[in-house]
KETOR-881265 format. One record per atom (N, C-alpha, C, CB): x, y, z; residue in one letter. Coordinates in pm, whole numbers, plus 32768, in hexadecimal, padded with zeros to 4 digits. Glycine has a CB too. Layout:
<lovos>
XYZA;...
</lovos>
This chain:
<lovos>
762CB4E146B1M;7636B43246B6M;75A1B4044694M;7667B3EC4766M;75A3B4284714K;7500B3C9478AK;74CAB408470BK;74A6B40E486CK;7476B47E4701K;7416B4C446B3K;744DB48745FDK;7427B58D46DEK;7475B4564619Q;7494B44F4577Q;747DB3B84555Q;7540B481454BQ;748AB35C45F1T;7465B2E545AAT;73C2B2C645E8T;74E1B26145CBT;73ABB3244630T;7302B3204689T;72B4B34D45D2T;72DFB3E2474DT;7315B3C74566Y;729FB3C54538Y;728BB39D44A9Y;726FB4364551Y;731CB34944A4G;734CB2B6445EG;72B5B24C446FG;73F1B26344CCG;728BB2644501S;7240B1CC451CS;71FFB1D044FCS;721CB18D4578S;718DB26B44F6Q;7123B29D44F4Q;7106B26B445DQ;7123B331451CQ;7186B2CD442BM;7193B2A04388M;7170B23B42FEM;71E9B2914387M;719AB1C64347D;71B0B15A430BD;7112B14A4334D;7232B0F24338D;70F1B0FA43D1K;705AB0DE43E2K;702EB119439CK;7017B0EF444DK;701BB1AC436BS;6F84B1D84376S;6F94B1B642CDS;6F4FB29743BDS;6FE6B19E427AL;7007B16541E5L;6FD3B0C4421BL;70D3B17841A3L;7009B0874250I;6FC7B0394259I;6F17B02242A0I;7021B008427EI;6ECBB03E42C5L;6E99B06742DCL;6E1FB0B042AEL;6ED3B07442FAL;6E36B12B4253L;6E0EB16941EFL;6DC2B0EE4170L;6E96B1BF41C4L;6E3BB0D9414CG;6E4AB03740E4G;6DC3AFDC40EAG;6ED8AFBC412EG;6DB2AFA0415CF;6D36AF1F4194F;6CDBAF98418BF;6D41AEB84254F;6CE0AFDC4195T;6C72B01241DET;6BF9B01A415BT;6CA0B0B4422ET;6C7BB0914135S;6C20B0D14097S;6BD7B05D4044S;6C9FB11B4011S;6C56AFD74022I;6BE4AF6A4001I;6B6DAF34402FI;6C0CAF143FFDI;6B7CAF1B40D2A;6AFBAEFD410DA;6A6EAF644102A;6B1FAEEF419BA;6AA6B002410BI;6A45B01140BEI;6A43B040402BI;6A08B05240FDI;6A73B0463F94L;6A6CAFEA3F4AL;6A08AFA73F24L;6AA7AFB03F68L;69F5AF3F3F6EF;69D4AE8C3F4AF;693DAEB23F87F;6A4AADE73FBAF;691CAEF83FF1L;68E0AF144067L;684CAFA03FB1L;698DAF7D4126L;68B7AFCD3F94I;685EB0423F7DI;682CB01F3EF3I;68A9B0D93F86I;68C4AFDF3EBAY;684EAFA23DF2Y;67EEAF0E3E4EY;690CAF213D0BY;67FCAED73E76S;67A8AE7F3EA6S;66D4AEAC3EA8S;67F8AE6E3F43S;671BAF543ECCR;666EAF923EC2R;665CAF803E32R;664BB04F3EEFR;669BAF553DE8F;666AAF803D3FF;6632AEEE3D0AF;6708AFC03CC4F;661FAE9F3D19E;65AFAE543D22E;6537AE1A3CE8E;6594AE743D54E;6501AE843D5ET;6470AE9D3D30T;6452AF423CAFT;6414AEB83DE2T;64A0AF6D3C88I;64B3AFE03C41I;6464AFAB3B98I;6570B0083C44I;6404AFDD3B86A;63BCAFCF3AD5A;6442AFE03A8AA;6332B0693A94A;6442AF713A1BI;64ACAF6F3992I;6467AFC3395BI;64CAAEE8392FI;6493B03F391DS;647DB04F3877S;6522B0823821S;63EDB0E8385CS;650DB0A537D2D;6554B0C43748D;65C3B11537B4D;64ECB12F36B2D;6566B1693818D;65B6B218383BD;65D5B1993879D;657AB2D73888D;6590B18438DAT;6617B151395AT;6670B10D3948T;65FBB10839C9T;665EB09C391EM;66F4B04038F9M;6739B09538E1M;6704AFD73881M;6751B0FA388EL;67BDB15E3878L;67F6B1A638BAL;67ABB1A0383CL;6789B1C5391FV;680DB1FA398FV;6805B1983A13V;67F4B2B739D0V;67B6B1253A38M;6827B0B33A53M;6888B08E3A2FM;6815B0603A4EM;6865B086398BQ;68F8B0643986Q;696DB0C539C1Q;6916B05138F9Q;6963B13F39A5R;69CEB1A939ACR;69CBB15F3A6BR;6993B2833975R;6972B18C3AD2I;697FB1393B6CI;69A2B0DD3B51I;6913B1193BC8I;69BCB0793B1FA;69F2AFEB3B06A;6AA3B03E3AF3A;6996AF803A55A;6AC6B0313AA3I;6B3EB0913AB9I;6BDCB0D03B15I;6B01B0D13AC0I;6B4FB14C3B3ET;6B58B17B3B9DT;6B97B1343C11T;6AF4B1A03BA9T;6B0EB0953C55F;6B38B0553C5DF;6B93AFE43C79F;6B24B0713C4EF;6BE5AFF13C40Y;6C7DAF6E3C37Y;6CD7AFFC3C15Y;6C81AEBD3B81Y;6CB4B0843C29V;6D58B0C43BF3V;6D41B0DD3CBFV;6D6DB1973B47V;6CDEB0ED3CD5I;6CC5B11B3DA2I;6D2DB0B03DCEI;6BF4B0EE3E0BI;6CD6AFF63D68V;6D34AFB03DE2V;6DB5AF863DC9V;6CFCAF353E18V;6E15AFCA3D22F;6E74AFB93D2FF;6EECB0353D9CF;6E7DAF9F3CAAF;6E86B09C3D9CL;6EF3B10F3DF4L;6EE2B0E93E8CL;6EC2B1CE3DE0L;6E4DB0C13E90A;6E81B05A3F27A;6EB6B0003F69A;6E5BB0353F55A;6ED4AFB03EF4F;6F5FAF403EFEF;6FF6AF623F19F;6F6FAEFB3E76F;6FEBAFB23E86T;7035B0123E96T;703CB0593F5AT;6FF4B0763E1CT;7007B0973F60A;701DB0F43FEBA;703EB07B4065A;6F74B15E401AA;6FE4AFF64070I;7036AFA440ACI;70A8AF6A4084I;7000AF5A40C8I;70F6AF44402CA;715EAF13400FA;71DCAF664036A;7153AEF73F93A;71AAB012400AL;7228B0494032L;720EB03740D3L;7247B0ED3FF7L;71A3B0414132G;7190B06141A0G;71DEAFF14207G;70FFB07241A9G;71E6AF6041A1L;721CAEBD41C4L;72B7AF1441C4L;71F9AE114128L;72EBAF254148Y;733BAF534139Y;73D5AFA641F2Y;72DDAFA440CEY;7359B03141EAK;73A6B08E4252K;7371B02C42C8K;7372B14D425DK;7333AFE142F8F;72F3AF91438EF;738CAF304391F;722AAF114376F;73A1AED54319H;7409AEAD431EH;746EAEBC434CH;7418AEA942E7H;74B9AF2642DEK;7503AF7042F7K;752DAFA343A1K;74D5AFC242A6K;74BFAFC143A6R;7500B0414423R;750CAFC544B2R;7459B0F94456R;748CAF654482K;747DAED14520K;754FAEE04513K;7406ADB544CEK;7577AEB844C9V;7609AE8B4495V;7678AED044EEV;7622AEBA43F1V;7643AF6744F5T;7691AFD84515T;76BCAFF345ECT;761CB06544C2T;7605AF8245F0E;75CCAFA64676E;763FAF4546D1E;750FAF784688E;762FAF6F4737N;7648AEFC47A9N;75ECAF134821N;76E8AEFD47E3N;7579AEF347EAN;74E1AEDB4852N;751FAE2F488FN;7409AECF47CBN;7580ADDA4865S;754EAD274888S;74CBAD33487BS;756CACDA4930S;748EAD484811N;740DACF947D8N;7437AC81479AN;73B9AD4A476BN;7390AC4047B1L;7374ABD6471FL;73A8AC03467EL;72BFABC9470BL;7362AC5D465FL;7353ACC245EEL;73E5ACE545C6L;72FCAD4B461CL;7443AD1745FEE;74A1AD314627E;751CACB645E9E;7480AD4246B7E;74F9AC594633T;7531ABD345F7T;74CBABB84572T;752AAB474675T;74B3AB854567I;7461AB8344C5I;74BBABCE446FI;73BAABD844BAI;749CAC61447DA;7502ACB343F8A;756BACB84423A;74ECAD4A43C4A;75B9AC8D4485K;7656AC9044B7K;7671ABFA43EDK;7678AC2345CBK;765FABA34435I;765FAB114422I;7628AB12438DI;75FDAAB74497I;75E9AB864325T;75ADAB6142D2T;75E7ABAE426CT;752FAB6342E8T;7610AC6042B4Y;7677ACC14231Y;76FCAC864249Y;7688AD8C4247Y;76F7AC6541D4N;777BAC114196N;7773ABE9411BN;779DAB9541D7N;77ECABEF40A6N;77D8ABF54031N;779DAB643FE2N;7852AC274005N;779CAACC406CK;7770AA6B405AK;76C1AA4F4047K;77ADAA3740B5K;76C4AA8740D0S;762BAA9840E8S;75C7AAEC406FS;7622AAEF4179S;75F6AB5F403BR;75D9ABA84009R;758DAB813F6ER;763EABEC4018R;762AAB0A3F54K;75FFAABC3EDAK;7588AA513EDFK;7676AA723EADK;75A6AA1E3F4BI;7560A9803F5BI;74BDAA263F5BI;759FA8DC403DI;74C4AA503FD2F;73FCAA873FCEF;73F8AA983F3FF;73BAAB45402BF;7426AAEB3ED4V;7426AB4A3E5DV;73D6AAD03E13V;74CFAB8B3E15V;7444AA2F3DFCT;7466A9B23DE1T;73C5A9A83DE4T;74D4A95A3E48T;73A3A9463E61T;7339A93F3E89T;7298A9723E83T;7360A9473EC9T;728BAA103E57F;7225AA793E70F;7223AA753DEFF;723AAB033EC0F;7286AA303D5AI;7274AA413CDEI;71F8A9A43CA9I;7323AA4C3C99I;726AA93C3D09L;7260A8933CCFL;71A9A8933D28L;7314A7EF3D33L;71B4A8C43D84Y;7155A8A43DC9Y;70B8A8DB3DADY;7185A8C23E3BY;70E4A9663D79G;7083A9B83D1CG;7051A99D3CB2G;70A8AA173CFAG;709DA9433C66L;7062A8FD3C1DL;700EA89F3BE2L;707FA8F93C16L;7065A86D3C63F;700EA7A43C9DF;6F62A7BB3CB9F;7062A7523D84F;6F5EA82E3D1FF;6F05A85F3D58F;6EB3A8883CD4F;6F31A8C33DBDF;6EDBA8ED3C65S;6E67A8FB3BF3S;6E36A86D3BC6S;6EA2A94F3B68S;6E87A8303BB0L;6E7EA7BC3B42L;6DF0A7593BA7L;6F49A7503B27L;6DF5A7753C02T;6D86A72C3C5CT;6D0EA7503CB3T;6DC0A6F53CAAT;6D25A7E13C73S;6CADA85C3CAES;6C69A85B3C4BS;6CD3A9003CD4S;6CB3A87B3BB2G;6C7AA88B3B55G;6C8AA9243B03G;6C05A8653B82G;6CF7A9413B8EI;6D29A9D83B05I;6D51A9BF3A96I;6DA4AA3B3B1EI;6DB9A95E3A87L;6DCBA93B3A2CL;6DB9A8AB39D3L;6E18A9623A3BL;6D79A8D13971V;6D1BA8733900V;6D5BA83138AAV;6CBEA8BB38A6V;6DA4A7A738B1Y;6DB1A76D3827Y;6D61A6EB381FY;6E4AA7513801Y;6D14A6F13769Q;6CCEA6903779Q;6CF5A66236E2Q;6C39A6AC37ABQ;6D30A5F336DDP;6D70A604367BP;6D33A58035F6P;6E0EA5FF36B7P;6CDFA5663627D;6C68A52A35BDD;6BDCA58735A7D;6C2FA48E35FDD;6BCEA60135E2V;6BB0A66535A3V;6BCDA6E3356CV;6B7FA66E35C4V;6BB5A70D34F6V;6BCCA77A34B5V;6B84A80B34CEV;6BB8A7513441V;6BB5A8563536F;6B43A8CE3550F;6B0CA91B34C3F;6B8FA94F35B6F;6B64A9303490S;6B03A96033E4S;6A8AA94033DES;6B2FA9173350S;6A97A85433B5Y;6A31A81D3397Y;6984A84133F4Y;6A6CA79333A1Y;6A01A80A346FH;699BA7CA34D2H;6936A84C351BH;69FEA76F3554H;697CA8D6354CY;693BA9413586Y;6911A9AD3500Y;69A4A98435FDY;695BA9B6349BD;6936AA47345CD;69C9AAB53493D;687BAA8834AFD;6A1BAA5834BCA;6A6EAAF934CAA;6AEDAAF93467A;6AB6AB1A357FA;6B15AB513480I;6B7FABCF343EI;6C0FAB9A346AI;6B61AC84348CI;6BFEAB50342EV;6CCCAB5A3475V;6D3FAB8A3436V;6D1AAACB348EV;6DB8ABD63474P;6D90AC093509P;6D3AAC413537P;6DCBAC483538P;6CD5AC6C358ES;6C88ACBB35C1S;6C6EACBA3644S;6C2EACB5358BS;6C2BAD49368AM;6C01AD6B3715M;6B95AD9D371BM;6C4BADB83757M;6B45AD5A3797H;6ADEADBE37CDH;6AB4AD9C381FH;6A7FADE53792H;6A62ADDE3864I;6A69AE163901I;69A0ADF03916I;6AAFAF03390FI;697FAD9B391DT;68E1AD9B3994T;68F3ADAF39DET;688BAD3F39C2T;68AFAE2E3A15P;686CAE7E3A9BP;682AAE0C3AA5P;680CAF193A97P;678AAE123AA7C;6775ADBD3AFBC;6723AD4B3AD9C;674DADF63B59C;66D7ACD33AFDC;6674ACCE3B59C;66A1AC493BE6C;65E0ACAB3AF3C;66DBAC223C00D;66FAABEC3C63D;66FDABF33D26D;674CABEB3C2FD;670CAB863D2EE;6769ABA83E03E;67CDABF33E2DE;67BEAB2D3E50E;67C1AC4F3E71P;67F4AC7E3EB0P;68AFAC433EC6P;6790AC7A3F0DP;68DCACD33E63G;6953AC793E5DG;698AAC373DBBG;6925ABFC3EC1G;693EAC223DABY;6957ABDF3D33Y;6967AC4B3CAAY;68DCAB753D23Y;6901AC7B3CC1M;6917AD143C42M;695CAD633C85M;6888AD7D3C08M;6997ADE63C1AP;6988ADCF3B87P;6A00AD703B69P;698BAE5E3B2CP;69CCAD473B13K;6A31ACB03B01K;6A84AD193A67K;69AAABCE3AC4K;6B38ACCE3A0BI;6B52ACE23997I;6B83AC58397CI;6BA8AD54397FI;6B33AC1838FDV;6B5FABD638A9V;6BC8ABFE384FV;6B09ABB63876V;6C42ABBF3832V;6C62ABDB37C0V;6CC8AB753782V;6C8AAC5B37C4V;6CAFAB4F36F2Y;6CC8AAF136A3Y;6D7EAB083651Y;6C3DAAF6363CY;6DC5AAC13696L;6E70AAB6364BL;6E88AA703624L;6EE1AAB9367AL;6E3DAA2435E0T;6E55A9BB3559T;6DCBA9873559T;6ED7A9303568T;6DCCA91B3537E;6D3AA8CD34FEE;6D0DA858354DE;6D4AA88D3462E;6D8EA85535B7H;6D6FA81A364CH;6D8CA82436A1H;6D73A7CB366BH;6E12A88D36BCI;6DFFA8EE370EI;6DC8A95A3736I;6E2EA9003714I;6DACA98837C0G;6D3FA9E437D6G;6D7CA9F43888G;6C83A99737ADG;6CFDAA4738B8L;6D59AA91391DL;6CCFAA86392EL;6DCBAB1B3917L;6C4FAA9F39CAQ;6C2AAAD439FBQ;6C0BAAFA3AA2Q;6BFBAAC339BCQ;6BFCAB7A3A6DI;6C20ABA53B3FI;6B96ABC63B64I;6C9FAC5D3B7AI;6B95AB863BDBI;6B37ABB13C12I;6B6AAC0D3CA8I;6ADDAB353C20I;6B31AC723D00P;6B6CAC9F3D58P;6B95AC4E3D89P;6B41ACE03D96P;6B45ABEB3DE7I;6B48ABC23E84I;6BC7AB5F3E55I;6AA0AB6B3EDAI;6C04AB363DBBN;6C29AAD13DD0N;6CC0AAF93DA5N;6BD8AA673D93N;6CB1AB6D3D6AL;6D3DABE93D5FL;6D6FABE03E02L;6CFDACBD3D2CL;6D24AC153E23V;6D6FAC423EDFV;6DA3ABD93F33V;6CF6AC803F59V;6D2BAB4F3F03L;6D6BAAE23F44L;6DCBAABF3F17L;6D33AA813F52L;6DF1AAC33EB0Q;6E91AAAA3E4AQ;6EDDAADE3EA5Q;6EB1AB023DA3Q;6EF0AB6A3E56I;6F64ABC43ECEI;6F79ABC23F65I;6F49AC503ECCI;6EEEABAF3FBCV;6EE2ABB24064V;6F45AB0B4051V;6E04ABAF40C5V;6F3AAAAA3FF6V;6F22AA30401AV;6FABAA35401FV;6ECFA9CB3FCBV;6FEFAA673F8CS;7089AA383F86S;70EAAA793F93S;70AEAA0A3F27S;7073AACF3FD3Y;7116AB33403FY;714AAAE540BDY;70DCABEE40A2Y;70E7AAB940E2L;70BBAA7C4184L;7102A9F04164L;6FEDAA6A41B4L;7110A9DC4107V;7141A91740B9V;7202A97D40E7V;70FAA8D63F79V;7201A9A24043A;7289A9CA404FA;72F5A9E440D4A;7280AA354013A;728FAA1C411EL;729EAA5541A0L;7307A9D34229L;71DEAA7841CEL;72AAA9944204N;729AA91E4241N;730DA8B841FFN;7200A8EE422FN;72D1A8B9419ET;7377A8724145T;73E7A8894167T;739BA89940BBT;7423A937417CS;7487A94A4187S;74BEA94D4210S;7494A9A04147S;7464A9504284I;7466A960430AI;746BA8C0434EI;73E0A9BD4333I;7443A85142DEA;7461A7C74328A;74E1A7A742D7A;73DEA745431BA;750CA7BB427BI;757FA7C0420DI;7623A7E04291I;7550A8724176I;75EAA86142AFA;7668A8BB4311A;7674A8404388A;7625A9824369A;75E7A83043BBA;7609A7B74442A;7612A7434435A;75B4A7A644A5A;761DA6FD43CBI;7649A67143B1I;7701A6B24368I;75BAA6074322I;7717A72E438CS;77B4A72D433CS;77F2A75B43D7S;77D7A7BE4290S;7791A797441ET;77DAA7AF448AT;77C5A741452DT;77B3A84C449BT;774DA6BC44F0S;7772A614453CS;77C8A5E44539S;7740A5A7451FS;781FA5F44488K;7880A58E447AK;791CA5E54494K;786CA53F43D5K;7931A68844D0K;7981A69444E0K;797CA682459EK;79A3A6FF448AK;7926A6BD45C6S;790BA66F465ES;78E6A5E146B0S;78B6A6A34681S;789AA5DB4656G;7836A54A467FG;77F8A53546EAG;7874A4D44686G;77E9A5DD472BG;7777A5DF4788G;7701A5CC474FG;776CA65147CCG;76C4A60C46ACL;7640A64B46A8L;760FA59B4650L;7636A710463BL;75A4A53C467ES;756DA4D94610S;753DA5104568S;74E3A499465AS;75A9A4BF450CT;759DA4B1449DT;750DA4A6449ET;75ECA4514468T;7499A42B44E8I;742AA41B44F0I;73EFA4A944D8I;740FA3D74562I;73EFA4FE4507G;73B3A582457CG;73D6A5B74525G;73E5A5B7461CG;744AA59844F9A;7456A65D4489A;741EA6444410A;7515A6AC444BA;73E3A59C43B4T;738DA5A74330T;7348A5AF432DT;737CA57542E6T;72EBA5F843C7T;726EA5ED43D0T;7233A63F436ET;7246A6044449T;726DA6E24392G;725CA71F42FDG;725AA715428EG;7284A75042E3G;72C2A6BD4279L;7272A66F41FFL;724DA5FD41CDL;7293A67C41B0L;7210A5DF4259F;717DA583424EF;710EA5D041F5F;7132A56942F7F;70EEA5F44256I;7093A660423FI;70AEA6C341DDI;7081A69F42ACI;7123A6E94168A;7133A7444110A;70E4A727408EA;71BAA75140FDA;704FA6C440A0C;6FF6A6B0402EC;6F78A6CE4034C;6FF5A63E4008C;6F48A6E24068P;6E90A73040A9P;6E82A6D74035P;6E43A80F40A6P;6EBBA7063F97T;6E29A6C23F1ET;6E61A62D3EF1T;6E0EA73B3E5DT;6EADA61A3F40C;6EB2A58C3EE8C;6E58A4F53F11C;6F56A5603EEEC;6DE3A5503F56V;6D80A50C3FA9V;6D40A4DA3EEDV;6D09A58B403BV;6D09A51A3E9AG;6CFCA5413DFFG;6D40A4A43DB5G;6D6DA5EF3DD3G;6DB6A4C53DB7S;6E09A4623D6CS;6E1EA3C53DC3S;6EA4A4B13D52S;6DF5A3CA3E47F;6E05A3853E53F;6D94A3143E72F;6E50A3A53E82F;6D06A3653E74L;6CB3A3473E63L;6C46A2F63DD6L;6CB0A39C3E90L;6CC8A3293D53S;6CD6A3543CDBS;6CD5A2C03CDCS;6D46A3BB3CA1S;6D54A28A3D0AI;6DC5A2043CC6I;6D40A1963CEEI;6E98A1D83D3BI;6CF5A1B53D56F;6C7BA11E3D5CF;6C1AA1123D51F;6C60A0DB3DB2F;6BE8A1763CEEI;6B5BA1823CA0I;6BA6A14D3BE4I;6B09A2643CB4I;6B57A1143BE5G;6B54A1143B62G;6B46A1673AD6G;6B1AA0DE3B64G;6B35A1573A9FS;6B21A1AD3A15S;6A91A1D339FBS;6B51A1593991S;6A75A15D3A2AA;69B2A16A39B9A;6964A1BF3A7FA;6926A02F3967A;69AAA1973AA7S;6992A2103B6AS;69C0A29C3B9AS;69EAA1CE3BF3S;6A0DA29B3B18A;6A51A32B3B30A;69EAA3CB3B09A;6AE8A3263ABDA;69ABA3AB3AACV;694DA4313AA3V;68F8A4303ADDV;6918A4593A3DV;6882A3863B3EA;6831A3B33B93A;6882A3B23C20A;67B1A3613B8DA;6906A3AF3C2BM;6923A3C83D02M;6969A4483CC4M;69B6A32F3D92M;6989A4733C50T;699EA50F3C41T;69A5A5913CD8T;6912A5363BDDT;692FA5BF3CA0V;6901A5E73D4BV;68FEA5B83DD1V;689AA5F63D56V;690CA5443DC9V;6933A5043E4CV;69B2A5243E6AV;6928A4753E50V;6A06A5333E09V;6A9AA51A3E52V;6AEAA5993E1FV;6AF1A47A3E1EV;6A99A5EB3DC9T;6A9EA6AD3DEBT;6A89A6B73E86T;6A00A71D3D94T;6A2CA6853EABQ;69DFA6FA3F54Q;6A37A6AA3FB1Q;68F6A6E93F9AQ;6A62A6033F8BI;6AC7A5FA3FE9I;6B28A64E3FEDI;6AFAA5953FE6I;6B7EA6303F8AQ;6BE1A6833F4EQ;6BE0A70F3FA5Q;6BBEA6993EABQ;6B56A7483FCCT;6B4CA7DA3FC4T;6B60A7FA405FT;6AB7A8143F7FT;6B2CA75F40BCL;6AFCA766414AL;6B95A75A4176L;6A81A6E54186L;6BBDA70A40F2F;6C6CA6CA4145F;6CD2A7404171F;6CE1A66240BFF;6C92A77940DBI;6D23A81340FAI;6CDAA8754174I;6D42A8A94035I;6C4DA8934178A;6C07A8E441E3A;6C6EA89F426CA;6B3DA8C041EAA;6C69A8304296I;6CACA81142FDI;6D52A7FA431CI;6C6FA7B54313I;6D82A7C8427DT;6E04A7C942B7T;6E43A89542E1T;6E72A7664226T;6DD9A9024292I;6E26A95C429BI;6E59A993431FI;6DF3A9AA425BI;6E07A96D43A9P;6E2BA99B4424P;6ED5A94F4419P;6DB0A96344AEP;6EB4A8D5441FI;6F1DA839440CI;6F89A86543FAI;6F09A7CA438FI;6F7FA89E4373L;6FEDA914430EL;7048A9684379L;6F7FA9A442A4L;6FD2A9A143E1L;7009AA0C4409L;7012A9E44479L;6FD4AA7F43F5L;6FF1A9C044F1A;703BA9B2455EA;70ACA9234542A;6FCBA9A345E0A;70D1A8C344DET;714EA86E44C8T;71D7A8C244EDT;7151A83C4427T;7206A9594490P;7265A98E44B8P;728AA9C24534P;726DA9CE4479P;7216A9DF4571F;723FA9E0460AF;726AA96F463DF;71DAAA044662F;7239A9074643I;7254A88946A5I;72E7A867464AI;71BEA7F246A9I;7346A87B45F6I;73B0A85E4595I;742DA8F045F8I;7366A88244BAI;73F4A9534620A;7447A9D54626A;744BA9CE46BAA;7404AA6A45DFA;73A7A981470FR;73A1A95847ACR;744DA8B347A1R;72A6A8FC47DDR;7425A8884765R;7486A7CD4782R;756AA84E4757R;7427A6DE4668R;753DA87946E3I;7595A8A446C0I;75FBA8FC4739I;7560A8DF4657I;75AAA901477ER;75BDA98947D7R;7605A93D484DR;751DA9E6480BR;75A2A8E64890S;75B2A87C490AS;762CA84148BAS;751EA8004933S;7651A81D485BN;76C6A7C04833N;7713A80F485DN;76E4A78E47A6N;7772A8AC483FQ;7790A8FE4839Q;77C7A9664873Q;7764A902481DQ;774FA9624908G;7754A9B94984G;770FAA4B4921G;7818A9CA49D8G;76F2AA8B49AFE;7683AB0D4956E;76DDAB6D495AE;75DFAB4D49A4E;777CAB5A497BN;77D7ABF6497DN;783BAB864920N;7827AC594A47N;7841AB2748BDC;788FAB10485CC;7860AB88480BC;7886AA81481FC;78BBABAA4779E;78B0AC0E4720E;7888AB8F46CDE;7933AC7C46FBE;784CABBF4673I;7809AB4745E1I;7837AB84455BI;7739AB3D45CEI;78A0AB094536N;78E6AB4C44C8N;7871AB44445BN;797DAAFF4499N;
</lovos>
């Protein structure tokens, strides 16, 4: 049994590490193509490389998801009395899973709109203004800053499209996962506070309060008039990216803070349902 547990521990951690390492190496390798001389022949090669890029990214995130699932499941069965085990146990139920999946999807859609992945322009006709074929999809393999290439542009309708940029795609998946995790554990903590009365509801809602790092862009746009919106787009985007970068460590730390409060409220030796 101990050997199986050790093997499972190594397996899930290896999958997570392999996924993130593959993505980092992939971004590093592709950034070296910025200085390449572009011709018709090299463009065809670059397009094939770009397709391979996204295939590897997909496989990497599949490995990460599988590793996280195995890690979560293993922590539920362990009795190490640590915070990771507490987080796993209070979120390993049907209610928490439904909250996680719903939050992940809804926040992912919201992130797509605020980051420009999902484009909706009711005043622009893509086929007229951009000479685009609707529906269609094309890959732009180069040349831009590291993390912003290769880019996929999809025209779904005359007013709705997708602009998939690697760095935004990675941020969307990572932040959406962390937001969903924070939301599920915060709601579980609020339920615990109502039952026991010992855990502050205000403290439990901390995870919900910081669970929207992309909201800064929406809040700023409220105070920016339509005439200034175009001029402020770059500034808002930079502030939003900076805010997301700052809140990722907070999103990582908050589940541990809430789990610690739950443990201190119920007692370390008390079973968490």
